[in-house]
VEXRODREN-340065 format. One record per residue (C-alpha): residue number from 0; residue in one letter; x, y, z. Coordinates in pm, whole numbers, plus 50000, padded with zeros to 5 digits. Each point is the difference from the previous one (the first is absolute). Layout:
(pt NUM; 'A'; (X; Y; Z))
...
//
This chain:
(pt 0; 'M'; (50000; 50000; 49999))
(pt 1; 'S'; (50129; 50351; 49911))
(pt 2; 'Y'; (49904; 50340; 50132))
(pt 3; 'I'; (50134; 50357; 49992))
(pt 4; 'V'; (50155; 50176; 50301))
(pt 5; 'K'; (50108; 50364; 50035))
(pt 6; 'Q'; (50321; 50111; 50168))
(pt 7; 'K'; (50091; 50357; 50084))
(pt 8; 'I'; (50367; 50087; 49944))
(pt 9; 'K'; (50125; 50358; 50050))
(pt 10; 'G'; (49653; 50140; 49963))
(pt 11; 'K'; (49919; 49811; 49678))
(pt 12; 'I'; (49773; 49697; 49971))
(pt 13; 'Y'; (50117; 49697; 49800))
(pt 14; 'L'; (49803; 49694; 49897))
(pt 15; 'Y'; (50109; 49635; 50045))
(pt 16; 'E'; (49838; 49677; 49881))
(pt 17; 'V'; (50013; 49744; 50280))
(pt 18; 'T'; (49960; 49631; 49922))
(pt 19; 'S'; (49946; 49734; 50269))
(pt 20; 'L'; (50193; 49674; 49946))
(pt 21; 'W'; (50069; 49680; 50190))
(pt 22; 'D'; (50367; 49926; 50075))
(pt 23; 'K'; (50043; 49621; 49977))
(pt 24; 'E'; (50339; 49999; 50174))
(pt 25; 'K'; (49906; 50225; 50292))
(pt 26; 'K'; (49644; 49860; 50002))
(pt 27; 'K'; (49839; 50336; 50056))
(pt 28; 'P'; (49832; 50273; 49797))
(pt 29; 'I'; (50220; 50275; 49857))
(pt 30; 'Q'; (49934; 50321; 49807))
(pt 31; 'K'; (50174; 50131; 49689))
(pt 32; 'R'; (49985; 50369; 49925))
(pt 33; 'K'; (50028; 50151; 49652))
(pt 34; 'Y'; (50046; 50371; 49948))
(pt 35; 'L'; (49737; 50150; 49768))
(pt 36; 'G'; (50082; 50371; 50000))
(pt 37; 'P'; (49892; 50327; 50160))
(pt 38; 'E'; (49637; 50040; 50088))
(pt 39; 'N'; (49796; 50137; 49710))
(pt 40; 'K'; (49842; 50338; 50075))
(pt 41; 'I'; (49660; 49870; 49908))
(pt 42; 'Y'; (50057; 49710; 50236))
(pt 43; 'T'; (49973; 50224; 50308))
(pt 44; 'K'; (49641; 50084; 49903))
(pt 45; 'S'; (49890; 49638; 50030))
(pt 46; 'K'; (50017; 49894; 50365))
(pt 47; 'N'; (49758; 49711; 49959))
(pt 48; 'A'; (50176; 49813; 49718))
(pt 49; 'D'; (49981; 49621; 50029))
(pt 50; 'Y'; (50370; 49906; 49988))
(pt 51; 'S'; (49924; 49626; 49981))
(pt 52; 'K'; (49879; 50054; 49640))
(pt 53; 'V'; (50322; 50165; 49882))
(pt 54; 'I'; (50111; 49866; 49659))
(pt 55; 'S'; (50359; 50002; 49873))
(pt 56; 'K'; (50077; 49966; 49626))
(pt 57; 'N'; (50318; 49978; 49792))
(pt 58; 'H'; (50030; 50346; 49851))
(pt 59; 'G'; (50353; 50091; 49880))
(pt 60; 'N'; (50031; 49721; 49742))
(pt 61; 'I'; (49655; 50061; 49855))
(pt 62; 'T'; (50059; 50374; 49981))
(pt 63; 'L'; (50318; 49943; 49799))
(pt 64; 'L'; (49830; 49760; 49757))
(pt 65; 'Q'; (49715; 50244; 49949))
(pt 66; 'D'; (50247; 50280; 49935))
(pt 67; 'L'; (50187; 49790; 49744))
(pt 68; 'G'; (49677; 49948; 49806))
(pt 69; 'I'; (49932; 50374; 49999))
(pt 70; 'K'; (50354; 50104; 49901))
(pt 71; 'S'; (50029; 49739; 49724))
(pt 72; 'G'; (49659; 50107; 49864))
(pt 73; 'V'; (49860; 49648; 49993))
(pt 74; 'T'; (49737; 50069; 50269))
(pt 75; 'E'; (49840; 50278; 49795))
(pt 76; 'V'; (49988; 49789; 49685))
(pt 77; 'L'; (49850; 49708; 50192))
(pt 78; 'R'; (49741; 50230; 50159))
(pt 79; 'K'; (49895; 50117; 49651))
(pt 80; 'Y'; (49954; 49656; 49844))
(pt 81; 'F'; (49906; 49791; 50306))
(pt 82; 'P'; (49803; 50251; 50214))
(pt 83; 'L'; (49825; 49728; 50200))
(pt 84; 'D'; (50293; 49760; 50035))
(pt 85; 'F'; (50318; 50206; 50004))
(pt 86; 'E'; (50030; 49994; 50382))
(pt 87; 'N'; (49969; 49619; 50005))
(pt 88; 'I'; (50259; 49972; 49721))
(pt 89; 'L'; (50244; 50219; 50190))
(pt 90; 'A'; (49943; 49819; 50331))
(pt 91; 'L'; (50066; 49664; 49835))
(pt 92; 'A'; (50313; 50151; 49839))
(pt 93; 'Y'; (50116; 50122; 50343))
(pt 94; 'Y'; (49954; 49646; 50131))
(pt 95; 'E'; (50204; 49859; 49710))
(pt 96; 'I'; (50288; 50235; 50083))
(pt 97; 'S'; (49980; 49967; 50380))
(pt 98; 'E'; (49932; 49630; 50048))
(pt 99; 'A'; (50025; 49812; 49669))
(pt 100; 'S'; (49778; 49737; 50159))
(pt 101; 'A'; (49695; 49792; 49910))
(pt 102; 'S'; (49662; 50166; 49939))
(pt 103; 'Y'; (49829; 49821; 50289))
(pt 104; 'L'; (50218; 50198; 50243))
(pt 105; 'Y'; (49911; 50339; 49847))
(pt 106; 'H'; (49713; 50086; 50234))
(pt 107; 'Y'; (50215; 49928; 50307))
(pt 108; 'W'; (50265; 50243; 49868))
(pt 109; 'L'; (49735; 50261; 49916))
(pt 110; 'E'; (49864; 50001; 50355))
(pt 111; 'E'; (50335; 50136; 50127))
(pt 112; 'Q'; (50038; 50279; 49739))
(pt 113; 'N'; (49864; 50354; 50004))
(pt 114; 'L'; (49773; 49943; 49701))
(pt 115; 'P'; (49655; 50060; 50151))
(pt 116; 'N'; (49804; 50013; 49672))
(pt 117; 'I'; (50122; 49672; 49854))
(pt 118; 'P'; (49773; 49693; 50033))
(pt 119; 'K'; (50155; 49686; 50149))
(pt 120; 'L'; (49994; 49769; 49698))
(pt 121; 'H'; (50049; 49629; 50063))
(pt 122; 'S'; (50175; 49763; 49762))
(pt 123; 'S'; (49695; 49910; 49787))
(pt 124; 'Q'; (49894; 50369; 49984))
(pt 125; 'I'; (50350; 50095; 49884))
(pt 126; 'S'; (49983; 49739; 49726))
(pt 127; 'D'; (49666; 50141; 49889))
(pt 128; 'F'; (50148; 50351; 50007))
(pt 129; 'Y'; (50298; 49887; 49784))
(pt 130; 'A'; (49758; 49838; 49752))
(pt 131; 'K'; (49800; 50321; 49981))
(pt 132; 'L'; (50317; 50201; 49924))
(pt 133; 'G'; (50115; 49742; 49747))
(pt 134; 'L'; (49669; 50009; 49818))
(pt 135; 'D'; (50022; 50375; 49947))
(pt 136; 'Q'; (50277; 49998; 49740))
(pt 137; 'K'; (49880; 50318; 49830))
(pt 138; 'T'; (50033; 50207; 50320))
(pt 139; 'R'; (50345; 49851; 50075))
(pt 140; 'L'; (50118; 50100; 49649))
(pt 141; 'E'; (49858; 50351; 50046))
(pt 142; 'F'; (50183; 50020; 50332))
(pt 143; 'N'; (50324; 49892; 49828))
(pt 144; 'K'; (49960; 50259; 49729))
(pt 145; 'V'; (49957; 50288; 50246))
(pt 146; 'W'; (50276; 49862; 50226))
(pt 147; 'I'; (50236; 50003; 49702))
(pt 148; 'E'; (49893; 50353; 49910))
(pt 149; 'H'; (50082; 50100; 50360))
(pt 150; 'L'; (50352; 49846; 49988))
(pt 151; 'K'; (50078; 50126; 49648))
(pt 152; 'P'; (50266; 49733; 49916))
(pt 153; 'I'; (50150; 50201; 49714))
(pt 154; 'H'; (50365; 49897; 50032))
(pt 155; 'G'; (49983; 49627; 49994))
(pt 156; 'V'; (49860; 49687; 50161))
(pt 157; 'Y'; (50139; 49681; 50147))
(pt 158; 'Y'; (49828; 49675; 49916))
(pt 159; 'D'; (50039; 49650; 50138))
(pt 160; 'I'; (49803; 49682; 50056))
(pt 161; 'T'; (49978; 49775; 50303))
(pt 162; 'S'; (49823; 49674; 50079))
(pt 163; 'V'; (49754; 49956; 50282))
(pt 164; 'S'; (49914; 49646; 50101))
(pt 165; 'S'; (49644; 49896; 50072))
(pt 166; 'Y'; (49834; 49706; 50172))
(pt 167; 'A'; (49684; 50055; 49794))
(pt 168; 'T'; (49935; 49784; 49695))
(pt 169; 'E'; (49670; 50145; 49879))
(pt 170; 'I'; (50134; 50349; 49917))
(pt 171; 'D'; (50017; 50045; 49622))
(pt 172; 'F'; (50337; 50174; 49982))
(pt 173; 'V'; (50177; 49775; 50254))
(pt 174; 'E'; (50210; 49760; 49793))
(pt 175; 'W'; (50310; 49790; 50016))
(pt 176; 'G'; (50306; 50169; 49850))
(pt 177; 'Y'; (50347; 50122; 50088))
(pt 178; 'N'; (49983; 50078; 50370))
(pt 179; 'R'; (50253; 50272; 50092))
(pt 180; 'D'; (49989; 49892; 50366))
(pt 181; 'K'; (50063; 49634; 49916))
(pt 182; 'E'; (49683; 49891; 50179))
(pt 183; 'N'; (49807; 49693; 49894))
(pt 184; 'L'; (49676; 50199; 49972))
(pt 185; 'A'; (49794; 50142; 49716))
(pt 186; 'Q'; (50043; 50374; 49958))
(pt 187; 'I'; (49902; 50325; 49843))
(pt 188; 'N'; (50241; 50256; 49857))
(pt 189; 'I'; (49973; 50365; 50108))
(pt 190; 'G'; (50147; 50273; 49780))
(pt 191; 'M'; (50074; 50322; 50187))
(pt 192; 'V'; (50084; 50346; 49864))
(pt 193; 'C'; (50181; 50252; 50218))
(pt 194; 'C'; (50049; 50373; 49946))
(pt 195; 'Q'; (50364; 50096; 49965))
(pt 196; 'K'; (49943; 50351; 50137))
(pt 197; 'T'; (49801; 49918; 50317))
(pt 198; 'T'; (50107; 49636; 50050))
(pt 199; 'L'; (49630; 49917; 50058))
(pt 200; 'P'; (49823; 49711; 49821))
(pt 201; 'F'; (49730; 50130; 49762))
(pt 202; 'Y'; (49860; 49696; 49824))
(pt 203; 'Y'; (49991; 49621; 50021))
(pt 204; 'N'; (49840; 49722; 49804))
(pt 205; 'I'; (49946; 49628; 50043))
(pt 206; 'F'; (50103; 49731; 49751))
(pt 207; 'S'; (49962; 49626; 50006))
(pt 208; 'G'; (50298; 49802; 50126))
(pt 209; 'S'; (50093; 49862; 49657))
(pt 210; 'I'; (50022; 50330; 49808))
(pt 211; 'V'; (50354; 50097; 49896))
(pt 212; 'D'; (50148; 50334; 50106))
(pt 213; 'V'; (49997; 50186; 49666))
(pt 214; 'S'; (49630; 49919; 49947))
(pt 215; 'T'; (49926; 50193; 50318))
(pt 216; 'I'; (50178; 50305; 49863))
(pt 217; 'K'; (49779; 50003; 49692))
(pt 218; 'N'; (49701; 49988; 50233))
(pt 219; 'L'; (50150; 50277; 50213))
(pt 220; 'L'; (50046; 50227; 49699))
(pt 221; 'E'; (49629; 49977; 49916))
(pt 222; 'Y'; (49910; 50110; 50353))
(pt 223; 'L'; (50257; 50284; 49990))
(pt 224; 'K'; (49833; 50123; 49680))
(pt 225; 'Y'; (49667; 50000; 50188))
(pt 226; 'F'; (50169; 50200; 50278))
(pt 227; 'E'; (50134; 50239; 49730))
(pt 228; 'I'; (50365; 49925; 50084))
(pt 229; 'K'; (50194; 50008; 49675))
(pt 230; 'Q'; (50366; 49998; 49899))
(pt 231; 'I'; (50129; 49940; 50348))
(pt 232; 'K'; (50318; 49815; 50074))
(pt 233; 'H'; (49974; 49656; 50158))
(pt 234; 'M'; (50279; 49882; 50227))
(pt 235; 'M'; (49987; 49622; 49994))
(pt 236; 'D'; (50113; 49767; 50276))
(pt 237; 'R'; (50303; 49776; 49946))
(pt 238; 'G'; (49762; 49701; 50012))
(pt 239; 'F'; (49877; 50093; 49649))
(pt 240; 'C'; (50350; 49953; 49864))
(pt 241; 'S'; (50007; 49733; 49731))
(pt 242; 'T'; (50069; 50018; 49627))
(pt 243; 'S'; (49634; 49926; 49913))
(pt 244; 'N'; (49867; 50260; 50249))
(pt 245; 'I'; (50236; 50273; 49880))
(pt 246; 'L'; (49901; 49944; 49636))
(pt 247; 'A'; (49632; 49991; 50094))
(pt 248; 'L'; (50032; 50327; 50194))
(pt 249; 'N'; (50174; 50159; 49705))
(pt 250; 'N'; (49711; 49905; 49772))
(pt 251; 'L'; (49723; 50149; 50214))
(pt 252; 'G'; (49987; 50319; 49787))
(pt 253; 'E'; (50155; 50342; 49976))
(pt 254; 'N'; (49805; 50133; 50301))
(pt 255; 'F'; (50161; 49741; 50226))
(pt 256; 'T'; (50348; 50091; 50125))
(pt 257; 'F'; (50176; 49782; 50254))
(pt 258; 'S'; (50319; 49960; 50197))
(pt 259; 'Q'; (50105; 49645; 50089))
(pt 260; 'P'; (50281; 49906; 50243))
(pt 261; 'L'; (50180; 49693; 49864))
(pt 262; 'S'; (50045; 49685; 50204))
(pt 263; 'F'; (50344; 49840; 50012))
(pt 264; 'S'; (49829; 49668; 49931))
(pt 265; 'L'; (50023; 50124; 49638))
(pt 266; 'K'; (50334; 49912; 49840))
(pt 267; 'K'; (49981; 50319; 49791))
(pt 268; 'A'; (49995; 50208; 50323))
(pt 269; 'K'; (50303; 49824; 50146))
(pt 270; 'D'; (50186; 50038; 49669))
(pt 271; 'L'; (49930; 50376; 50000))
(pt 272; 'V'; (50154; 50039; 50345))
(pt 273; 'T'; (50306; 49793; 49902))
(pt 274; 'A'; (50049; 50203; 49681))
(pt 275; 'N'; (49976; 50335; 50181))
(pt 276; 'K'; (50157; 49919; 50337))
(pt 277; 'K'; (50327; 50178; 49928))
(pt 278; 'A'; (49822; 50319; 49883))
(pt 279; 'L'; (49762; 49988; 50295))
(pt 280; 'K'; (50291; 50009; 50247))
(pt 281; 'S'; (50170; 50292; 49825))
(pt 282; 'N'; (49999; 50350; 50145))
(pt 283; 'K'; (49875; 50127; 49664))
(pt 284; 'T'; (49658; 49834; 50051))
(pt 285; 'A'; (49943; 50122; 50356))
(pt 286; 'F'; (49739; 50257; 50095))
(pt 287; 'L'; (49840; 50124; 50324))
(pt 288; 'Y'; (49648; 49889; 50080))
(pt 289; 'K'; (49850; 50112; 50332))
(pt 290; 'E'; (50343; 49999; 50175))
(pt 291; 'E'; (50087; 49658; 49855))
(pt 292; 'I'; (50260; 49928; 49734))
(pt 293; 'V'; (49847; 49795; 49718))
(pt 294; 'H'; (50150; 49886; 49669))
(pt 295; 'F'; (49800; 50001; 49679))
(pt 296; 'V'; (50043; 49859; 49648))
(pt 297; 'K'; (49747; 49997; 49718))
(pt 298; 'S'; (50004; 49700; 49767))
(pt 299; 'K'; (49767; 49798; 49775))
(pt 300; 'I'; (49821; 49671; 50047))
(pt 301; 'T'; (49802; 49799; 49745))
(pt 302; 'F'; (49708; 49763; 50049))
(pt 303; 'D'; (49891; 49816; 49683))
(pt 304; 'S'; (50122; 50283; 49769))
(pt 305; 'E'; (49834; 50267; 50221))
(pt 306; 'E'; (50271; 50239; 50128))
(pt 307; 'F'; (49973; 50191; 50328))
(pt 308; 'D'; (50216; 50251; 50182))
(pt 309; 'A'; (50158; 49834; 50302))
(pt 310; 'H'; (50077; 50230; 50294))
(pt 311; 'I'; (50265; 49829; 50215))
(pt 312; 'F'; (50081; 50124; 50349))
(pt 313; 'F'; (50262; 49902; 50259))
(pt 314; 'N'; (50006; 50112; 50366))
(pt 315; 'E'; (50315; 49908; 50192))
(pt 316; 'K'; (49844; 50067; 50339))
(pt 317; 'A'; (49699; 49783; 49913))
(pt 318; 'E'; (50234; 49722; 49882))
(pt 319; 'L'; (50179; 49990; 50336))
(pt 320; 'E'; (49677; 50015; 50200))
(pt 321; 'Q'; (49833; 49730; 49790))
(pt 322; 'R'; (50303; 49770; 50017))
(pt 323; 'H'; (50024; 50041; 50377))
(pt 324; 'A'; (49627; 49943; 50061))
(pt 325; 'F'; (49990; 49699; 49769))
(pt 326; 'L'; (50307; 49826; 50141))
(pt 327; 'A'; (49898; 50075; 50360))
(pt 328; 'K'; (49664; 49835; 49936))
(pt 329; 'L'; (50161; 49690; 49851))
(pt 330; 'M'; (50246; 49970; 50289))
(pt 331; 'E'; (49715; 50028; 50250))
(pt 332; 'I'; (49815; 49714; 49829))
(pt 333; 'E'; (50317; 49792; 49975))
(pt 334; 'S'; (50081; 50039; 50367))
(pt 335; 'K'; (49645; 49903; 50091))
(pt 336; 'Y'; (49989; 49679; 49797))
(pt 337; 'N'; (50360; 49879; 49957))
(pt 338; 'Q'; (49980; 49789; 50317))
(pt 339; 'I'; (49711; 49797; 49856))
(pt 340; 'K'; (50096; 49677; 49820))
(pt 341; 'L'; (49788; 49914; 49700))
(pt 342; 'E'; (50059; 49644; 49884))
(pt 343; 'T'; (49877; 50028; 49641))
(pt 344; 'N'; (49966; 50269; 49737))
(pt 345; 'Q'; (49621; 49951; 50011))
(pt 346; 'E'; (50004; 50064; 50374))
(pt 347; 'F'; (50204; 50314; 49933))
(pt 348; 'E'; (49747; 50116; 49739))
(pt 349; 'N'; (49709; 49942; 50236))
(pt 350; 'H'; (50179; 50186; 50279))
(pt 351; 'V'; (50098; 50300; 49785))
(pt 352; 'N'; (49653; 50026; 49839))
(pt 353; 'G'; (49834; 49996; 50341))
(pt 354; 'N'; (50231; 50244; 50178))
(pt 355; 'I'; (50172; 50237; 49757))
(pt 356; 'S'; (49824; 50252; 49773))
(pt 357; 'E'; (49987; 49927; 49629))
(pt 358; 'K'; (50212; 50304; 49911))
(pt 359; 'T'; (50283; 49879; 50224))
(pt 360; 'R'; (49999; 49619; 49977))
(pt 361; 'K'; (50177; 49985; 49659))
(pt 362; 'Y'; (50313; 50135; 50166))
(pt 363; 'F'; (50043; 49684; 50208))
(pt 364; 'K'; (50086; 49641; 49910))
(pt 365; 'W'; (50044; 49664; 50170))
(pt 366; 'N'; (50352; 49875; 50079))
(pt 367; 'K'; (49998; 49626; 49944))
(pt 368; 'K'; (50307; 49943; 50222))
(pt 369; 'T'; (49903; 50209; 50303))
(pt 370; 'K'; (49624; 49939; 49957))
(pt 371; 'K'; (49946; 50369; 50071))
(pt 372; 'L'; (49869; 50313; 49836))
(pt 373; 'E'; (50264; 50233; 49851))
(pt 374; 'K'; (50011; 50314; 49785))
(pt 375; 'D'; (49994; 49957; 49622))
(pt 376; 'L'; (50292; 50230; 49915))
(pt 377; 'K'; (49945; 49990; 49623))
(pt 378; 'N'; (49639; 50125; 50022))
(pt 379; 'I'; (50098; 50252; 50264))
(pt 380; 'E'; (50271; 50148; 49778))
(pt 381; 'I'; (49759; 50026; 49706))
(pt 382; 'H'; (49752; 50186; 50220))
(pt 383; 'L'; (50266; 50235; 50144))
(pt 384; 'N'; (50134; 50082; 49656))
(pt 385; 'N'; (49689; 50214; 49927))
(pt 386; 'Q'; (49969; 50180; 50335))
(pt 387; 'G'; (49978; 50379; 49970))
(pt 388; 'Y'; (49898; 49986; 49633))
(pt 389; 'F'; (49657; 50050; 49848))
(pt 390; 'I'; (49868; 50053; 49649))
(pt 391; 'V'; (49685; 50177; 49884))
(pt 392; 'I'; (49861; 49985; 49647))
(pt 393; 'G'; (49688; 50148; 49842))
(pt 394; 'N'; (49834; 50130; 49686))
(pt 395; 'E'; (50045; 50371; 50074))
(pt 396; 'N'; (50292; 50196; 49853))
(pt 397; 'N'; (50226; 50264; 50161))
(pt 398; 'L'; (49936; 49899; 50360))
(pt 399; 'D'; (50196; 50189; 50267))
(pt 400; 'K'; (50217; 49785; 50224))
(pt 401; 'H'; (49883; 50179; 50314))
(pt 402; 'E'; (49635; 49942; 49907))
(pt 403; 'I'; (50071; 49633; 49931))
(pt 404; 'L'; (50160; 49964; 50342))
(pt 405; 'D'; (49708; 50173; 50171))
(pt 406; 'N'; (49758; 49761; 49835))
(pt 407; 'Y'; (50216; 49698; 50079))
(pt 408; 'R'; (50040; 50096; 50366))
(pt 409; 'N'; (49628; 50059; 50043))
(pt 410; 'K'; (49880; 49690; 49821))
(pt 411; 'D'; (50004; 49796; 50319))
(pt 412; 'M'; (49702; 50200; 50130))
(pt 413; 'I'; (49765; 49763; 49821))
(pt 414; 'E'; (50175; 49704; 50167))
(pt 415; 'K'; (49955; 50180; 50330))
(pt 416; 'I'; (49627; 50036; 49928))
(pt 417; 'F'; (49971; 49626; 49932))
(pt 418; 'D'; (50201; 49921; 50311))
(pt 419; 'V'; (49763; 50214; 50206))
(pt 420; 'M'; (49693; 49839; 49841))
(pt 421; 'K'; (50123; 49645; 50065))
(pt 422; 'N'; (50183; 50033; 50331))
(pt 423; 'E'; (49868; 50312; 50173))
(pt 424; 'T'; (49630; 49976; 49910))
(pt 425; 'D'; (49960; 49620; 49987))
(pt 426; 'G'; (49945; 49989; 49626))
(pt 427; 'N'; (50217; 49700; 49910))
(pt 428; 'R'; (49700; 49764; 49995))
(pt 429; 'L'; (49640; 50081; 49928))
(pt 430; 'R'; (49737; 49841; 50224))
(pt 431; 'V'; (49686; 50123; 49823))
(pt 432; 'H'; (49802; 49763; 49780))
(pt 433; 'S'; (49824; 50195; 49725))
(pt 434; 'D'; (50108; 50213; 49706))
(pt 435; 'M'; (49830; 50314; 50127))
(pt 436; 'A'; (50131; 49960; 50356))
(pt 437; 'V'; (50355; 49974; 49867))
(pt 438; 'Q'; (49953; 50319; 49797))
(pt 439; 'G'; (49863; 50183; 50305))
(pt 440; 'K'; (50268; 49875; 50238))
(pt 441; 'L'; (50276; 50102; 49760))
(pt 442; 'F'; (49847; 50346; 49966))
(pt 443; 'V'; (50014; 50045; 50380))
(pt 444; 'K'; (50361; 49876; 49995))
(pt 445; 'F'; (50075; 50252; 49726))
(pt 446; 'I'; (49872; 50281; 50224))
(pt 447; 'A'; (50210; 49861; 50288))
(pt 448; 'L'; (50309; 50003; 49771))
(pt 449; 'I'; (49942; 50366; 49914))
(pt 450; 'L'; (49985; 50094; 50368))
(pt 451; 'Y'; (50299; 49782; 50087))
(pt 452; 'M'; (50214; 50145; 49721))
(pt 453; 'Q'; (49898; 50355; 50093))
(pt 454; 'M'; (50117; 49926; 50354))
(pt 455; 'S'; (50323; 49842; 49876))
(pt 456; 'K'; (50068; 50302; 49781))
(pt 457; 'T'; (49985; 50234; 50300))
(pt 458; 'M'; (50207; 49769; 50213))
(pt 459; 'K'; (50266; 49979; 49730))
(pt 460; 'E'; (50008; 50377; 49955))
(pt 461; 'K'; (50033; 50052; 50378))
(pt 462; 'K'; (50257; 49718; 50035))
(pt 463; 'M'; (49777; 49821; 50250))
(pt 464; 'F'; (50084; 49648; 49877))
(pt 465; 'D'; (50324; 50020; 50197))
(pt 466; 'K'; (49795; 49972; 50318))
(pt 467; 'F'; (49658; 49862; 49908))
(pt 468; 'S'; (49816; 49770; 49765))
(pt 469; 'V'; (49649; 50090; 49881))
(pt 470; 'K'; (49850; 49751; 50247))
(pt 471; 'E'; (50207; 50141; 50286))
(pt 472; 'V'; (49875; 50352; 49931))
(pt 473; 'L'; (49640; 49881; 50007))
(pt 474; 'L'; (50054; 49795; 50318))
(pt 475; 'E'; (50161; 50298; 50174))
(pt 476; 'L'; (49722; 50236; 49901))
(pt 477; 'R'; (49741; 49742; 50103))
(pt 478; 'K'; (50101; 50078; 50360))
(pt 479; 'I'; (49845; 50345; 49960))
(pt 480; 'K'; (49643; 49950; 50125))
(pt 481; 'K'; (49687; 50204; 49980))
(pt 482; 'I'; (49798; 49976; 50321))
(pt 483; 'F'; (49624; 50045; 49974))
(pt 484; 'I'; (49870; 50093; 50346))
(pt 485; 'D'; (49649; 50088; 49889))
(pt 486; 'E'; (49831; 50145; 49691))
(pt 487; 'N'; (50167; 50338; 50042))
(pt 488; 'I'; (50331; 49921; 50167))
(pt 489; 'T'; (50304; 49855; 49826))
(pt 490; 'V'; (50367; 49992; 50097))
(pt 491; 'V'; (50299; 49910; 49784))
(pt 492; 'S'; (50267; 49819; 50203))
(pt 493; 'E'; (50340; 50157; 50058))
(pt 494; 'I'; (50244; 49986; 49707))
(pt 495; 'T'; (50352; 49871; 50062))
(pt 496; 'K'; (50315; 50150; 49850))
(pt 497; 'K'; (50031; 49713; 49751))
(pt 498; 'Q'; (49635; 50037; 49893))
(pt 499; 'K'; (50041; 50376; 49958))
(pt 500; 'Q'; (50301; 49946; 49770))
(pt 501; 'I'; (49793; 49766; 49785))
(pt 502; 'L'; (49702; 50237; 49986))
(pt 503; 'D'; (50223; 50295; 49916))
(pt 504; 'A'; (50156; 49805; 49713))
(pt 505; 'F'; (49653; 49949; 49851))
(pt 506; 'G'; (49885; 50354; 50086))
(pt 507; 'L'; (49719; 49860; 50210))
(pt 508; 'D'; (49814; 50122; 50311))
(pt 509; 'V'; (49792; 49725; 50159))
(pt 510; 'N'; (49807; 50251; 50205))
(pt 511; 'T'; (49845; 50165; 49693))
(pt 512; 'H'; (49986; 49707; 49753))
(pt 513; 'G'; (49775; 49695; 49994))
(pt 514; 'Y'; (49667; 49929; 50163))
//
């Protein structure tokens, strides 16, 4: 049981929330006091308030999430196109960011948040709500069109595809195909487009699991025409890098310009580095890029008689850092497993496949004599030979090397968005069981991604990631409570120094924002 007590200190009255608990060790009741803040002026007028009915809600975290929606502009666009449902959409998006948990726990979470106007939807009601959103494709497209107009992605866009696994079998676009997460589940593919200028996602689409990557781009271009986005540069992810994909991209028409980082799985890419290595380590090719020394050489590369400009870069600092990080990781794995004897090569394969990530396992082999895991020096040397180098090609002429580097450095934002969707908002597997519910759930996740990336953008600008993760910021601000004493009396709990630093970074005042 909790109640409010007043304490007079140096002529001022302060409020404390007192909770009665049972101490199992001492076998007696104890009381815990929590400081709420100075007495509200209006509070003195109500001498007959029933303190047993005091309600405490999480306030700081919700206020921040609401503010992110306002500053990004997404709340206003949602309000325009979903006037009856926008608050539910936002609340579910807040839940995705804060908890990344199953829908059946949503109403428990909602009870603790300062969101008084939001109905407590249970799991079946949430599924119905997702299906309702999914059914309204026209409104979602209209929302997307206005959202894009708001962002004005005039410089360029980043595009990538990811797979999301699903347990459902009756959804039309869930199919078996190449699963990027190596899971033995059917999947759907999600294509996401991100604005280069704002770093915010502005459009997504769903494709069946068996559709190849370039086919999704053709589909994307049709939607971009509908959104009246023309002649904009597309920065492709390295995962699109194959001879067939590059040729297909080049044949998409004169209005489609692209930049494609090359993968060193292509022999042509490795040959380019080998042929230009001497020039790339010469002082003549060095230039300054954002306080870093980078080397640059322009060459040519041909795919089935189609010739492209190849922009080759070398960064000595990156080479050293990449070599160190890579070798340190291998040594850590080796020290962990080199005491384990594996009697057969098959036993070694089973052990490696079960314990070492796919990207790393090819750098180890089985020693028949010692029966132990050891580093594969040949494969390691091949990998290290390309550290610090990268190559970008495209179908646009006269590109500036600084602009190419900017685009290359920022291309990982789309990977960050996918990482957030899968790992931070529990989007790696879908647990809904109808086409329309999937569409609705992904729309809510899309809104959650916008808010999350808006928050990340501010944290990056203010260099907050040195001290906090996104989740840690929300957990810290969750400690700021709003106390409802009666219909007219509310108190915001005291703000700590750490909380004030976070609020100042976001330009936020919890006493004037929120409900």
